[in-house]
Each structure stands twice: as structure tokens, then as C-alpha cells.
C-alpha positions as CSV (number, residue, x, y, z in Angstrom):
1,X,49.0,131.6,67.8
2,X,49.8,128.5,69.6
3,X,53.0,128.0,67.8
4,X,53.8,131.8,68.2
5,X,53.1,131.4,72.0
6,X,55.4,128.3,72.1
7,X,58.0,130.1,70.5
8,X,57.8,132.9,73.2
9,X,57.8,130.7,76.1
10,X,60.9,129.2,74.9
11,X,62.8,132.3,74.5
12,X,61.5,133.5,77.6
13,X,62.8,130.3,79.5
14,X,65.8,130.1,77.6
15,X,66.6,134.1,78.6
16,X,65.6,132.8,82.3
17,X,68.0,130.0,82.1
18,X,71.0,132.1,80.7
19,X,70.6,134.6,83.4
20,X,70.2,132.0,86.0
21,X,73.6,130.2,84.4
22,X,75.6,133.8,84.5
23,X,74.7,134.3,88.0
24,X,75.8,130.6,89.2
25,X,79.1,131.1,87.3
26,X,79.6,134.8,88.3
27,X,78.9,133.5,92.0
28,X,81.5,130.7,91.9
29,X,84.1,132.4,89.9
30,X,84.0,135.2,92.5
31,X,84.0,133.0,95.3
32,X,87.1,130.9,94.1
33,X,88.7,134.1,93.3
34,X,88.0,135.5,96.9
35,X,89.1,132.5,98.6
36,X,91.7,130.9,96.8
37,X,93.5,133.9,94.7
38,X,92.9,137.4,96.3
39,X,90.6,139.9,97.5
40,X,89.0,141.0,94.2
41,X,86.2,143.2,95.4
42,X,88.8,145.1,97.3
43,X,91.2,145.1,94.3
44,X,88.5,146.6,91.9
45,X,87.0,149.4,94.7
46,X,90.6,150.2,95.6
47,X,91.4,150.6,91.6
48,X,88.7,152.3,90.5
49,X,86.5,153.6,93.2
50,X,88.9,154.4,95.8
51,X,86.3,156.8,97.7
52,X,83.9,154.0,98.4
53,X,86.0,151.5,100.1
54,X,83.7,152.0,103.0
55,X,81.0,149.9,101.2
56,X,83.0,146.9,101.7
57,X,82.3,147.1,105.1
58,X,78.4,146.8,104.7
59,X,78.9,144.2,101.9
60,X,76.6,141.7,103.6
61,X,73.9,144.1,104.3
62,X,73.8,145.1,100.6
63,X,73.7,141.3,99.7
64,X,70.8,140.7,102.2
65,X,69.1,143.7,100.8
66,X,69.3,142.9,97.1
67,X,67.9,139.2,98.1
68,X,65.2,140.7,100.1
69,X,64.1,142.8,97.0
70,X,64.3,140.2,94.6
71,X,62.3,138.0,97.0
72,X,59.7,140.8,97.2
73,X,58.9,140.9,93.4
74,X,59.1,136.9,93.2
75,X,57.5,134.1,94.3
76,X,59.0,131.9,97.3
77,X,59.5,129.0,94.8
78,X,61.5,131.1,92.5
79,X,63.8,132.4,95.3
80,X,64.4,128.9,96.7
81,X,65.0,127.2,93.4
82,X,67.3,130.2,92.3
83,X,69.4,130.0,95.6
84,X,69.9,126.1,95.4
85,X,70.9,126.2,92.0
86,X,73.3,128.9,92.4
87,X,74.7,127.1,95.9
88,X,75.0,123.6,94.3
89,X,75.6,124.6,90.8
90,X,79.1,122.6,90.6
91,X,77.2,119.5,91.8
92,X,74.4,120.1,89.1
93,X,77.0,120.2,86.5
94,X,78.7,117.0,87.4
95,X,75.6,114.6,88.2
96,X,72.8,116.3,85.8
97,X,74.3,118.4,82.9
98,X,77.0,116.5,81.8
99,X,75.4,113.0,82.0
100,X,72.3,114.5,80.5
101,X,74.3,115.9,77.4
102,X,76.0,112.1,77.0
103,X,72.6,110.6,77.4
104,X,71.2,113.2,74.9
105,X,74.0,112.5,72.4
106,X,73.7,108.6,72.9
107,X,77.9,108.8,73.3
108,X,79.0,105.8,75.2
109,X,82.7,106.9,74.5
110,X,81.8,110.2,75.9
111,X,80.2,108.3,79.0
112,X,83.3,106.0,79.6
113,X,85.4,109.4,79.1
114,X,83.5,111.2,81.9
115,X,83.2,108.3,84.3
116,X,87.0,107.7,84.0
117,X,87.6,111.3,84.8
118,X,85.3,111.2,87.8
119,X,86.8,108.0,89.1
120,X,90.2,109.3,88.7
121,X,89.4,112.5,90.5
122,X,87.8,110.6,93.5
123,X,90.5,107.9,93.5
124,X,93.0,110.7,94.2
125,X,91.0,112.8,96.1
126,X,93.3,113.0,99.3
127,X,96.3,113.5,96.9
128,X,94.3,116.2,94.9
129,X,93.7,118.0,98.2
130,X,97.1,117.9,99.6
131,X,98.6,119.2,96.3
132,X,95.9,122.1,96.1
133,X,97.1,123.2,99.6
134,X,100.6,122.9,98.7
135,X,100.2,125.3,95.8
136,X,97.5,127.9,97.2
137,X,98.8,128.4,100.5
138,X,102.4,129.5,99.0
139,X,100.5,131.5,96.4
140,X,98.3,133.4,99.1
141,X,101.6,134.3,100.9
142,X,103.7,135.3,98.3
143,X,100.7,137.5,96.7
144,X,100.0,139.2,100.0
145,X,103.1,139.3,102.2
146,X,106.3,141.0,102.3
147,X,107.5,139.1,105.6
148,X,111.0,137.3,104.2
149,X,110.4,134.6,106.5
150,X,106.8,133.8,105.4
151,X,108.3,134.1,101.6
152,X,111.2,131.6,102.2
153,X,108.5,129.3,103.8
154,X,106.5,129.6,100.6
155,X,109.3,129.0,98.6
156,X,110.0,125.9,100.4
157,X,106.5,124.7,100.1
158,X,106.5,125.3,96.5
159,X,109.3,123.2,96.2
160,X,107.7,120.5,98.0
161,X,104.7,120.9,95.6
162,X,106.8,120.6,92.6
163,X,108.5,117.4,93.9
164,X,105.0,116.2,94.7
165,X,103.8,117.1,91.4
166,X,106.2,115.2,89.5
167,X,106.3,112.2,91.6
168,X,102.3,111.8,91.3
169,X,102.6,112.3,87.6
170,X,105.1,109.7,87.3
171,X,103.3,107.1,89.8
172,X,99.9,107.4,87.9
173,X,101.8,106.7,84.6
174,X,102.2,103.3,85.9
175,X,99.1,103.1,88.1
176,X,96.4,100.8,86.8
177,X,93.2,102.1,85.4
178,X,90.4,102.0,88.0
179,X,87.6,102.5,85.6
180,X,88.0,98.9,83.5
181,X,88.8,97.0,86.5
182,X,85.7,98.5,88.3
183,X,83.3,97.6,85.5
184,X,84.3,93.8,85.7
185,X,84.1,94.0,89.5
186,X,80.7,95.7,89.4
187,X,79.3,93.0,86.7
188,X,80.6,90.0,88.8
189,X,79.2,91.6,92.2
190,X,75.9,92.3,90.3
191,X,75.9,88.7,89.2
192,X,76.6,87.3,92.4
193,X,73.9,89.5,94.2
194,X,71.2,89.1,91.9
195,X,71.9,85.4,90.7
196,X,68.8,84.1,92.8
197,X,66.6,86.6,91.3
198,X,67.4,85.1,88.0
199,X,67.0,81.4,88.6
200,X,63.2,80.0,88.3
201,X,61.8,78.4,91.4
202,X,62.2,74.7,91.5
203,X,58.7,73.5,91.4
204,X,58.4,75.5,87.7
205,X,62.0,74.6,86.8
206,X,60.7,71.4,84.8
207,X,57.4,72.8,83.8
208,X,56.3,73.8,80.0
209,X,55.0,77.2,79.8
210,X,51.8,75.8,78.8
211,X,51.4,74.1,82.2
212,X,52.1,77.2,84.3
213,X,49.6,79.2,86.0
214,X,49.5,82.9,86.0
215,X,51.6,83.5,89.0
216,X,54.2,80.6,88.3
217,X,54.2,82.3,84.5
218,X,54.9,85.7,86.4
219,X,57.6,84.5,88.4
220,X,59.2,82.6,85.5
221,X,59.1,85.6,83.3
222,X,60.7,88.0,85.6
223,X,63.6,85.6,86.8
224,X,64.2,84.9,82.7
225,X,64.0,88.5,82.2
226,X,66.6,89.4,84.8
227,X,69.1,86.9,83.5
228,X,68.7,88.2,79.9
229,X,69.1,91.5,80.9
230,X,72.3,90.8,82.7
231,X,73.5,88.7,79.8
232,X,72.9,91.2,77.2
233,X,74.3,94.0,79.3
234,X,77.8,92.0,79.2
235,X,77.9,91.8,75.6
236,X,76.7,95.4,75.3
237,X,79.7,96.5,77.5
238,X,81.9,94.3,75.7
239,X,81.0,96.1,72.4
240,X,81.2,99.7,73.9
241,X,84.6,99.0,75.6
242,X,85.7,98.0,72.2
243,X,84.6,100.6,70.3
244,X,86.0,102.9,73.3
245,X,89.4,101.3,72.6
246,X,89.3,101.9,69.0
247,X,88.5,105.3,69.4
248,X,91.8,106.3,71.0
249,X,90.2,108.6,73.4
250,X,92.9,107.7,76.0
251,X,95.0,110.2,73.9
252,X,93.0,112.8,74.7
253,X,93.5,111.8,78.6
254,X,97.2,111.8,78.0
255,X,97.4,115.1,76.1
256,X,94.9,116.8,78.5
257,X,97.0,115.4,81.9
258,X,100.4,116.4,80.0
259,X,99.2,119.8,79.2
260,X,98.1,120.5,82.8
261,X,101.3,119.1,84.0
262,X,103.4,121.7,82.0
263,X,101.0,124.5,83.1
264,X,101.2,123.7,86.8
265,X,105.0,123.4,86.1
266,X,105.3,126.9,84.7
267,X,102.9,128.7,87.2
268,X,104.8,126.8,90.1
269,X,108.1,128.1,89.0
270,X,107.0,131.6,88.4
271,X,105.5,132.1,91.9
272,X,108.5,130.3,93.2
273,X,110.9,132.8,91.7
274,X,108.6,135.7,92.4
275,X,108.9,134.7,96.1
276,X,112.7,134.5,95.9
277,X,112.7,138.0,94.4
278,X,110.4,139.4,97.0
279,X,112.4,138.0,99.9
280,X,115.8,139.1,98.1
281,X,115.2,141.6,95.0
282,X,119.0,141.2,93.7
283,X,118.2,137.5,92.8
284,X,117.3,139.0,89.6
285,X,118.7,141.5,87.4
286,X,115.9,143.4,85.2
287,X,116.0,146.8,83.7
288,X,112.1,147.3,84.9
289,X,110.0,146.3,87.9
290,X,109.0,142.7,87.2
291,X,105.7,141.6,88.3
292,X,104.0,138.0,88.3
293,X,103.6,138.1,84.2
294,X,107.3,138.6,83.9
295,X,108.0,135.5,86.2
296,X,105.5,133.3,84.1
297,X,107.1,134.5,80.8
298,X,110.4,133.7,82.3
299,X,109.4,130.5,83.7
300,X,107.9,129.6,80.1
301,X,111.1,130.3,78.4
302,X,113.2,128.7,80.9
303,X,111.4,125.6,80.7
304,X,111.9,125.6,76.9
305,X,115.5,126.4,77.6
306,X,115.0,129.9,76.0
307,X,117.0,132.7,77.5
308,X,115.5,136.4,78.2
309,X,118.3,139.0,77.8
310,X,117.0,141.7,79.8
311,X,115.8,139.6,82.7
312,X,117.9,136.9,84.2
313,X,118.8,135.4,87.5
314,X,121.8,136.7,89.5
315,X,122.1,135.0,92.8
316,X,123.2,131.2,93.1
317,X,119.6,130.3,94.5
318,X,117.8,131.8,91.5
319,X,120.3,130.4,89.1
320,X,119.8,126.8,90.9
321,X,116.1,127.1,90.3
322,X,116.5,128.2,86.8
323,X,118.6,124.8,86.5
324,X,116.4,122.9,88.0
325,X,113.3,124.2,86.0
326,X,115.5,123.0,82.9
327,X,115.9,119.4,84.5
328,X,112.2,119.2,85.0
329,X,111.8,120.0,81.5
330,X,113.8,116.9,80.7
331,X,111.6,114.9,83.2
332,X,108.6,116.1,81.0
333,X,109.9,114.7,78.0
334,X,110.4,111.4,79.6
335,X,106.8,111.4,80.6
336,X,105.6,112.6,77.4
337,X,107.6,109.8,75.7
338,X,106.1,107.0,78.3
339,X,102.7,108.3,77.6
340,X,102.7,108.0,73.7
341,X,104.9,104.7,73.8
342,X,104.7,101.3,75.5
343,X,104.1,102.2,79.0
344,X,100.7,104.1,79.0
345,X,99.2,102.6,75.6
346,X,99.9,99.0,76.6
347,X,98.6,99.5,80.1
348,X,95.6,101.3,78.8
349,X,95.0,98.4,76.0
350,X,95.7,95.5,78.7
351,X,93.2,97.0,81.2
352,X,90.5,97.4,78.5
353,X,91.4,93.5,77.3
354,X,91.1,92.3,80.8
355,X,87.6,93.9,81.3
356,X,86.4,93.0,78.2
357,X,87.5,89.2,78.5
358,X,86.1,89.1,82.1
359,X,82.6,90.5,80.9
360,X,82.4,88.3,77.6
361,X,83.1,85.2,80.0
362,X,80.3,86.2,82.3
363,X,78.1,86.7,79.2
364,X,79.0,83.4,78.2
365,X,78.5,81.7,81.6
366,X,75.0,83.3,81.4
367,X,74.4,81.7,78.1
368,X,75.1,78.2,79.6
369,X,72.9,79.5,82.9
370,X,69.9,80.3,80.7
371,X,70.1,77.3,78.6
372,X,70.4,75.1,81.7
373,X,67.8,76.4,84.0
374,X,65.2,77.4,81.2
375,X,66.0,74.9,78.6
376,X,66.2,77.9,76.1
377,X,68.9,80.0,74.0
378,X,69.1,83.6,74.4
379,X,67.4,84.3,71.3
380,X,64.9,81.8,72.3
381,X,64.3,83.5,75.7
382,X,64.1,87.0,74.0
383,X,61.4,85.5,71.7
384,X,59.4,84.0,74.7
385,X,59.8,87.3,76.6
386,X,58.4,89.2,73.5
387,X,55.5,86.9,73.6
388,X,54.4,87.9,76.9
389,X,55.2,91.3,76.9
390,X,57.7,91.3,79.4
391,X,58.3,94.8,81.1
392,X,61.8,95.4,80.1
393,X,61.6,93.9,76.6
394,X,62.3,97.0,74.8
395,X,65.4,97.6,77.0
396,X,66.4,94.0,76.1
397,X,65.7,94.7,72.4
398,X,67.9,98.3,72.7
399,X,71.0,96.2,74.4
400,X,70.8,93.5,71.8
401,X,70.9,95.9,68.6
402,X,73.9,97.5,70.0
403,X,75.8,94.3,70.5
404,X,78.6,93.0,68.2
405,X,79.2,89.4,68.9
406,X,82.6,89.7,67.1
407,X,83.9,91.3,70.1
């Protein structure tokens, strides 16, 4: 009965978690679409239930009413945790779910990949925000407006975005990696900050372990433990960085970035051509009324230098934009060439090598530090810490077991 009850409880919890995840995903998908793309609820109501458009005027009241009914049949804690979980769902994914998955799988390569992506995003947060504005504002204008002045303004902003996008892509192709430089800097600053806590007091520095009283032994073991942990951490990170380098996971970064660059290029030119068409319908020749999908199809084929016989540009401006997209296709080829040849690969390896050399040098410095201040090698220090059952001996053993001194 106990095992059956546990299984039922697990199924119940899984069902509740699935419902909660579905609500959170739906809420954020709706919010993003509503804020940045188009008024999705108005679109659905007008398309499928045009007689009920009045409901939208009382939408807020319906939401409050639904929340009140939910609150009526549940506890306060459940309502509070549900609302907070849904509101902070992106943060929960970023700071809890992904790190938890990485820790569960004990994937240090995954950890380096995740940290690198987060650092890359925040390093260019200002540029990302500017780029997002340059893309979303014109999309909103083209999607909802018919005013020629606004449409030409949107077209101009999209041209700025495209040049911004490619300039940024080329710039970051040569930009040093923040992840590996930051690791070396953190280890160095950590040692400078806690160096005093890794040194024994002067009055016990020359005493044998047997001559120390309980308080002196405690201070001595804590200081030694701190020094050994930093030492093992340096070699541990050196090993994991080498594994990361050998995994060639950097190819994943380059392919992903290049893929998004291609997608953004296609979408940008599609919206740009749509803006030109809405401002001047004679700019394109077509046997049908073109919609956004047709411009995406046209933009994709233009990027890969394929023509579409039943849909093509007529005006000088539209043809110039098509020619420009072909030129950007060659720029994409150049970026792809640099990504997979000398520039990105060498820069990536140089950054990792610099970080590995820095941390290994720090580890070797700590080897000498421990020998000078405690008259012990690192292995002997670990044995002494094991004898006195130091608080973090298990962590030291874990780090030591995952070190490859060949690196």
C-alpha cells in the first residue's frame, strides 16, 4: 500500500506540475505575442467569434473573476506560489531549472556552455535591447499601419537594423571570449581576497601538529583546508576546461549563432519588402495578393539566389533591396568561412589556453604556498585533513578524483 500510495502521489504531483508548466508557458507566450507581435485575442475573437468582441472590454474583470474562483477552492499558499511561479517563470528557468538539470547530469561541459551563453547575453544586453527595438518597432508598424510615412519610416529602421545586425556579427567574431577571461580573473581575485584565510597564524606556523591545542589545531586545519580547496579547484577547472576544449562544443555556438543570423536576415528582408509593398503596391508583380508568408518565401529564395517566376520586384527600390540581400548572402558566406577556419577556432582555443595556463600557474603557486607554510605536500595535506575529519574533506576528495594532472 505504501509503494502504491507513493506512486499515486508522484503521479498527482507530476500532473500538478504539468498543469502549472502549461499555464506558465501559455501566459508568457500570450504576453510576448500581445506586447511585441500583434493583438492575438482580438484577432481570434474577430476571426472565430465576431459577435463576442464586447468580451474584450471586460477582459480584466474576467481574469479577476477567474482568479477569485480559483482562490475560493484552494489554499492561500497554493494561489500565492502559483501566481509567483507563473510571473517569474523565465527567471526560474534561467536560475533554477537549467542549472538543476546540469548538476543532475554532472555535465561540466554543459555548465560551461550555459555560463557562456548567459555571459554573452548580458555582455551585449545594451546592444540586444537596441537591436530588439530596431526590429520589433518596424514589425509592429508594418503589421498594423497603412500610413505611407510610417511605412517608409519602418523600412528605414529595418535597413538600420540589418546593417546593425551584420556589423554586430562581424564585431563579435573577433571579440575575445568573456567566459574564459572571467574564470581566470575570478580565481585570481578569489585567492587575493582569501589568501589571509589560507595562511596559519604566525604563533602556530612552526609548531608540530602534536604540539597544538584544540583551538590552534582548529585554526590550522581550517586554513589548510581553504588552501587545499583553492588548489584543487584550480586543477579541477583546468581539467574541465581542457575537456570542454576537446569536446568541440564551440562548434555548437558558432552554428547556433549563424543559424539565428540567417533567420533574422530572412525575416528582416521579408518585413522590409512587405513595408515597401504596402507603401507602393506596384513595387512587386504577382498573380495573387501577397501576404507576409509570400515575402518570407521570396526573401529566403533571394538570399539563396533563387528566383520566383510568379512573384518578383518591379520598382527600382525593390530590385535594389533584392540585390542588397544577395550581397548580404555573400557576407554570410564570409562570416561562415571565418567561423569555421582560423579566426573563431584559433581565438576560442587561445582564450581557453590562456585560462588553462593562468589557473594551472595559480595551482602550482598554491602547491608551493602549502609546502612553504605547512611543510606538507598537497597529498600529505589531504591525508592530514582526512585524519582530523575536516568539514570539507568530501569536497576535496571529489575535486581530486576529477583532476587530470596531465593538463
